[in-house]
Jmol script that loads the backbone (N, CA, C; Angstrom):
load data "model"
ATOM      1  N   UNK A   1     119.853 101.314 102.720  1.00  0.00           N
ATOM      2  CA  UNK A   1     118.745 100.906 101.773  1.00  0.00           C
ATOM      3  C   UNK A   1     118.209  99.599 101.910  1.00  0.00           C
ATOM      4  N   UNK A   2     116.871  99.472 101.806  1.00  0.00           N
ATOM      5  CA  UNK A   2     116.483  98.163 102.122  1.00  0.00           C
ATOM      6  C   UNK A   2     116.543  97.303 100.879  1.00  0.00           C
ATOM      7  N   UNK A   3     116.641  96.021 101.034  1.00  0.00           N
ATOM      8  CA  UNK A   3     116.705  95.010  99.920  1.00  0.00           C
ATOM      9  C   UNK A   3     115.618  94.053 100.018  1.00  0.00           C
ATOM     10  N   UNK A   4     115.488  93.433  98.869  1.00  0.00           N
ATOM     11  CA  UNK A   4     114.499  92.458  98.561  1.00  0.00           C
ATOM     12  C   UNK A   4     115.364  91.314  97.992  1.00  0.00           C
ATOM     13  N   UNK A   5     115.043  90.162  98.489  1.00  0.00           N
ATOM     14  CA  UNK A   5     115.642  88.967  98.032  1.00  0.00           C
ATOM     15  C   UNK A   5     114.471  88.054  97.269  1.00  0.00           C
ATOM     16  N   UNK A   6     114.745  87.788  95.967  1.00  0.00           N
ATOM     17  CA  UNK A   6     113.957  86.939  95.254  1.00  0.00           C
ATOM     18  C   UNK A   6     114.707  85.745  94.771  1.00  0.00           C
ATOM     19  N   UNK A   7     114.044  84.530  95.094  1.00  0.00           N
ATOM     20  CA  UNK A   7     114.666  83.253  94.752  1.00  0.00           C
ATOM     21  C   UNK A   7     114.098  82.867  93.492  1.00  0.00           C
ATOM     22  N   UNK A   8     114.887  82.470  92.601  1.00  0.00           N
ATOM     23  CA  UNK A   8     114.457  81.974  91.292  1.00  0.00           C
ATOM     24  C   UNK A   8     114.857  80.646  90.956  1.00  0.00           C
ATOM     25  N   UNK A   9     113.882  79.804  90.313  1.00  0.00           N
ATOM     26  CA  UNK A   9     114.281  78.296  89.921  1.00  0.00           C
ATOM     27  C   UNK A   9     115.565  78.494  88.771  1.00  0.00           C
ATOM     28  N   UNK A  10     116.122  77.445  88.547  1.00  0.00           N
ATOM     29  CA  UNK A  10     117.273  77.458  87.677  1.00  0.00           C
ATOM     30  C   UNK A  10     117.128  77.954  86.380  1.00  0.00           C
ATOM     31  N   UNK A  11     115.831  77.537  85.751  1.00  0.00           N
ATOM     32  CA  UNK A  11     115.489  77.922  84.337  1.00  0.00           C
ATOM     33  C   UNK A  11     115.257  79.350  84.332  1.00  0.00           C
ATOM     34  N   UNK A  12     114.460  79.955  85.291  1.00  0.00           N
ATOM     35  CA  UNK A  12     114.191  81.378  85.312  1.00  0.00           C
ATOM     36  C   UNK A  12     115.471  82.280  85.572  1.00  0.00           C
ATOM     37  N   UNK A  13     116.272  81.764  86.389  1.00  0.00           N
ATOM     38  CA  UNK A  13     117.612  82.422  86.593  1.00  0.00           C
ATOM     39  C   UNK A  13     118.512  82.390  85.290  1.00  0.00           C
ATOM     40  N   UNK A  14     118.578  81.278  84.594  1.00  0.00           N
ATOM     41  CA  UNK A  14     119.282  81.371  83.326  1.00  0.00           C
ATOM     42  C   UNK A  14     118.631  82.188  82.293  1.00  0.00           C
ATOM     43  N   UNK A  15     117.417  82.440  82.330  1.00  0.00           N
ATOM     44  CA  UNK A  15     116.755  83.340  81.346  1.00  0.00           C
ATOM     45  C   UNK A  15     117.075  84.710  81.699  1.00  0.00           C
ATOM     46  N   UNK A  16     116.941  84.984  83.029  1.00  0.00           N
ATOM     47  CA  UNK A  16     117.167  86.354  83.698  1.00  0.00           C
ATOM     48  C   UNK A  16     118.816  86.765  83.291  1.00  0.00           C
ATOM     49  N   UNK A  17     119.758  85.820  83.471  1.00  0.00           N
ATOM     50  CA  UNK A  17     121.272  86.176  83.102  1.00  0.00           C
ATOM     51  C   UNK A  17     121.266  86.337  81.652  1.00  0.00           C
ATOM     52  N   UNK A  18     120.724  85.463  80.882  1.00  0.00           N
ATOM     53  CA  UNK A  18     120.636  85.633  79.352  1.00  0.00           C
ATOM     54  C   UNK A  18     120.393  87.086  78.902  1.00  0.00           C
ATOM     55  N   UNK A  19     119.167  87.440  79.483  1.00  0.00           N
ATOM     56  CA  UNK A  19     118.447  88.726  79.061  1.00  0.00           C
ATOM     57  C   UNK A  19     119.240  89.970  79.601  1.00  0.00           C
ATOM     58  N   UNK A  20     119.781  89.881  80.829  1.00  0.00           N
ATOM     59  CA  UNK A  20     120.404  90.907  81.426  1.00  0.00           C
ATOM     60  C   UNK A  20     121.773  91.216  80.593  1.00  0.00           C
ATOM     61  N   UNK A  21     122.489  90.049  80.366  1.00  0.00           N
ATOM     62  CA  UNK A  21     123.873  90.147  79.501  1.00  0.00           C
ATOM     63  C   UNK A  21     123.528  90.675  78.201  1.00  0.00           C
ATOM     64  N   UNK A  22     122.364  90.208  77.487  1.00  0.00           N
ATOM     65  CA  UNK A  22     122.351  90.705  76.206  1.00  0.00           C
ATOM     66  C   UNK A  22     122.044  92.198  76.096  1.00  0.00           C
ATOM     67  N   UNK A  23     121.257  92.478  77.044  1.00  0.00           N
ATOM     68  CA  UNK A  23     121.000  94.066  77.131  1.00  0.00           C
ATOM     69  C   UNK A  23     121.952  94.789  77.856  1.00  0.00           C
ATOM     70  N   UNK A  24     122.970  94.216  78.609  1.00  0.00           N
ATOM     71  CA  UNK A  24     124.264  94.978  79.311  1.00  0.00           C
ATOM     72  C   UNK A  24     123.554  95.603  80.348  1.00  0.00           C
ATOM     73  N   UNK A  25     122.608  95.139  81.047  1.00  0.00           N
ATOM     74  CA  UNK A  25     122.167  95.690  82.395  1.00  0.00           C
ATOM     75  C   UNK A  25     122.350  94.765  83.587  1.00  0.00           C
ATOM     76  N   UNK A  26     122.033  95.367  84.848  1.00  0.00           N
ATOM     77  CA  UNK A  26     122.249  94.640  85.979  1.00  0.00           C
ATOM     78  C   UNK A  26     120.912  93.975  86.225  1.00  0.00           C
ATOM     79  N   UNK A  27     121.115  92.560  86.774  1.00  0.00           N
ATOM     80  CA  UNK A  27     119.674  91.867  87.153  1.00  0.00           C
ATOM     81  C   UNK A  27     119.230  92.358  88.377  1.00  0.00           C
ATOM     82  N   UNK A  28     119.925  93.227  89.083  1.00  0.00           N
ATOM     83  CA  UNK A  28     119.557  93.756  90.556  1.00  0.00           C
ATOM     84  C   UNK A  28     118.980  95.071  90.467  1.00  0.00           C
ATOM     85  N   UNK A  29     118.988  95.634  89.146  1.00  0.00           N
ATOM     86  CA  UNK A  29     118.608  97.288  89.059  1.00  0.00           C
ATOM     87  C   UNK A  29     117.220  97.252  88.503  1.00  0.00           C
ATOM     88  N   UNK A  30     116.236  97.862  89.330  1.00  0.00           N
ATOM     89  CA  UNK A  30     114.758  97.849  88.817  1.00  0.00           C
ATOM     90  C   UNK A  30     114.813  98.903  87.636  1.00  0.00           C
ATOM     91  N   UNK A  31     113.952  98.596  86.506  1.00  0.00           N
ATOM     92  CA  UNK A  31     113.911  99.355  85.503  1.00  0.00           C
ATOM     93  C   UNK A  31     112.909 100.725  85.830  1.00  0.00           C
ATOM     94  N   UNK A  32     113.121 101.724  85.136  1.00  0.00           N
ATOM     95  CA  UNK A  32     112.209 103.005  85.539  1.00  0.00           C
ATOM     96  C   UNK A  32     110.811 102.643  85.413  1.00  0.00           C
ATOM     97  N   UNK A  33     110.414 101.906  84.398  1.00  0.00           N
ATOM     98  CA  UNK A  33     108.990 101.491  84.275  1.00  0.00           C
ATOM     99  C   UNK A  33     108.377 100.835  85.578  1.00  0.00           C
ATOM    100  N   UNK A  34     109.336 100.199  86.520  1.00  0.00           N
ATOM    101  CA  UNK A  34     108.808  99.463  87.655  1.00  0.00           C
ATOM    102  C   UNK A  34     108.772 100.595  88.712  1.00  0.00           C
ATOM    103  N   UNK A  35     109.866 101.423  88.872  1.00  0.00           N
ATOM    104  CA  UNK A  35     109.946 102.361  89.772  1.00  0.00           C
ATOM    105  C   UNK A  35     108.752 103.241  89.752  1.00  0.00           C
ATOM    106  N   UNK A  36     108.378 103.862  88.568  1.00  0.00           N
ATOM    107  CA  UNK A  36     107.423 104.892  88.329  1.00  0.00           C
ATOM    108  C   UNK A  36     105.951 104.208  88.875  1.00  0.00           C
ATOM    109  N   UNK A  37     105.802 102.886  89.120  1.00  0.00           N
ATOM    110  CA  UNK A  37     104.581 102.342  89.698  1.00  0.00           C
ATOM    111  C   UNK A  37     104.493 102.585  91.185  1.00  0.00           C
ATOM    112  N   UNK A  38     105.469 102.956  91.783  1.00  0.00           N
ATOM    113  CA  UNK A  38     105.418 103.195  93.322  1.00  0.00           C
ATOM    114  C   UNK A  38     104.274 104.319  93.732  1.00  0.00           C
ATOM    115  N   UNK A  39     103.506 103.913  94.429  1.00  0.00           N
ATOM    116  CA  UNK A  39     102.309 104.695  94.893  1.00  0.00           C
ATOM    117  C   UNK A  39     101.214 104.992  93.891  1.00  0.00           C
ATOM    118  N   UNK A  40     101.154 104.222  92.713  1.00  0.00           N
ATOM    119  CA  UNK A  40     100.170 104.439  91.476  1.00  0.00           C
ATOM    120  C   UNK A  40      98.747 104.001  92.077  1.00  0.00           C
ATOM    121  N   UNK A  41      98.844 103.049  93.098  1.00  0.00           N
ATOM    122  CA  UNK A  41      97.404 102.549  93.450  1.00  0.00           C
ATOM    123  C   UNK A  41      96.868 103.347  94.815  1.00  0.00           C
ATOM    124  N   UNK A  42      96.063 104.198  94.635  1.00  0.00           N
ATOM    125  CA  UNK A  42      95.607 105.203  95.556  1.00  0.00           C
ATOM    126  C   UNK A  42      94.851 104.222  96.774  1.00  0.00           C
ATOM    127  N   UNK A  43      94.082 103.296  96.243  1.00  0.00           N
ATOM    128  CA  UNK A  43      93.321 102.569  97.104  1.00  0.00           C
ATOM    129  C   UNK A  43      93.894 101.388  97.865  1.00  0.00           C
ATOM    130  N   UNK A  44      95.318 101.106  97.614  1.00  0.00           N
ATOM    131  CA  UNK A  44      96.022 100.201  98.260  1.00  0.00           C
ATOM    132  C   UNK A  44      96.249 100.628  99.734  1.00  0.00           C
ATOM    133  N   UNK A  45      95.877  99.546 100.771  1.00  0.00           N
ATOM    134  CA  UNK A  45      95.842 100.138 102.104  1.00  0.00           C
ATOM    135  C   UNK A  45      97.449 100.319 102.496  1.00  0.00           C
ATOM    136  N   UNK A  46      97.537 101.016 103.706  1.00  0.00           N
ATOM    137  CA  UNK A  46      98.829 101.290 104.029  1.00  0.00           C
ATOM    138  C   UNK A  46      99.204 100.100 105.033  1.00  0.00           C
ATOM    139  N   UNK A  47     100.628  99.917 105.330  1.00  0.00           N
ATOM    140  CA  UNK A  47     101.055  99.079 106.228  1.00  0.00           C
ATOM    141  C   UNK A  47     100.179  99.087 107.635  1.00  0.00           C
ATOM    142  N   UNK A  48      99.950 100.255 108.105  1.00  0.00           N
ATOM    143  CA  UNK A  48      99.235 100.538 109.395  1.00  0.00           C
ATOM    144  C   UNK A  48      97.776  99.987 109.206  1.00  0.00           C
ATOM    145  N   UNK A  49      97.109  99.970 108.311  1.00  0.00           N
ATOM    146  CA  UNK A  49      95.834  99.741 107.993  1.00  0.00           C
ATOM    147  C   UNK A  49      95.836  98.217 107.746  1.00  0.00           C
ATOM    148  N   UNK A  50      96.762  97.668 107.119  1.00  0.00           N
ATOM    149  CA  UNK A  50      96.765  96.103 107.125  1.00  0.00           C
ATOM    150  C   UNK A  50      96.956  95.380 108.337  1.00  0.00           C
ATOM    151  N   UNK A  51      97.858  96.075 109.215  1.00  0.00           N
ATOM    152  CA  UNK A  51      98.157  95.504 110.669  1.00  0.00           C
ATOM    153  C   UNK A  51      97.074  95.966 111.602  1.00  0.00           C
ATOM    154  N   UNK A  52      96.239  96.659 111.320  1.00  0.00           N
ATOM    155  CA  UNK A  52      95.364  97.488 112.505  1.00  0.00           C
ATOM    156  C   UNK A  52      94.519  96.235 113.199  1.00  0.00           C
ATOM    157  N   UNK A  53      94.264  95.156 112.660  1.00  0.00           N
ATOM    158  CA  UNK A  53      93.408  94.145 113.322  1.00  0.00           C
ATOM    159  C   UNK A  53      94.002  93.116 113.652  1.00  0.00           C
ATOM    160  N   UNK A  54      95.474  92.996 113.717  1.00  0.00           N
ATOM    161  CA  UNK A  54      96.287  91.944 114.047  1.00  0.00           C
ATOM    162  C   UNK A  54      96.348  91.739 115.550  1.00  0.00           C
ATOM    163  N   UNK A  55      95.966  92.772 116.327  1.00  0.00           N
ATOM    164  CA  UNK A  55      96.202  92.650 117.706  1.00  0.00           C
ATOM    165  C   UNK A  55      97.585  92.988 118.256  1.00  0.00           C
ATOM    166  N   UNK A  56      97.717  92.840 119.568  1.00  0.00           N
ATOM    167  CA  UNK A  56      99.021  93.258 120.275  1.00  0.00           C
ATOM    168  C   UNK A  56     100.007  91.712 120.242  1.00  0.00           C
ATOM    169  N   UNK A  57     101.143  91.974 120.004  1.00  0.00           N
ATOM    170  CA  UNK A  57     102.076  90.778 120.314  1.00  0.00           C
ATOM    171  C   UNK A  57     101.978  90.359 121.612  1.00  0.00           C
ATOM    172  N   UNK A  58     102.252  89.090 121.771  1.00  0.00           N
ATOM    173  CA  UNK A  58     102.512  88.368 123.047  1.00  0.00           C
ATOM    174  C   UNK A  58     103.704  88.975 123.777  1.00  0.00           C
ATOM    175  N   UNK A  59     103.453  88.956 125.184  1.00  0.00           N
ATOM    176  CA  UNK A  59     104.573  89.425 125.951  1.00  0.00           C
ATOM    177  C   UNK A  59     105.955  88.494 125.734  1.00  0.00           C
ATOM    178  N   UNK A  60     106.983  88.999 125.673  1.00  0.00           N
ATOM    179  CA  UNK A  60     108.142  88.068 125.499  1.00  0.00           C
ATOM    180  C   UNK A  60     109.120  88.165 126.715  1.00  0.00           C
ATOM    181  N   UNK A  61     109.479  86.971 127.033  1.00  0.00           N
ATOM    182  CA  UNK A  61     110.415  86.790 128.245  1.00  0.00           C
ATOM    183  C   UNK A  61     111.654  87.365 127.898  1.00  0.00           C
ATOM    184  N   UNK A  62     112.300  88.221 128.813  1.00  0.00           N
ATOM    185  CA  UNK A  62     113.549  88.820 128.684  1.00  0.00           C
ATOM    186  C   UNK A  62     114.634  87.628 128.703  1.00  0.00           C
ATOM    187  N   UNK A  63     115.477  87.662 127.923  1.00  0.00           N
ATOM    188  CA  UNK A  63     116.562  86.754 128.052  1.00  0.00           C
ATOM    189  C   UNK A  63     117.782  87.359 128.712  1.00  0.00           C
TER     190      UNK A  63
END
end "model"
wireframe off; spacefill off
backbone 0.3
color backbone group
């Protein structure tokens, strides 16, 4: 499974810890309200469309 790392400043991290402890939930688990947003923006470009105009990578020297 893919993972996303989010770095928080100390104050925000303390708020997150306080909230998740008070609600007895994991700070690393996405709530259903966020998960349900996946794919909701029909006009959002695909990864392929975003990368279409980037051109080809430069040739790499074999090591």
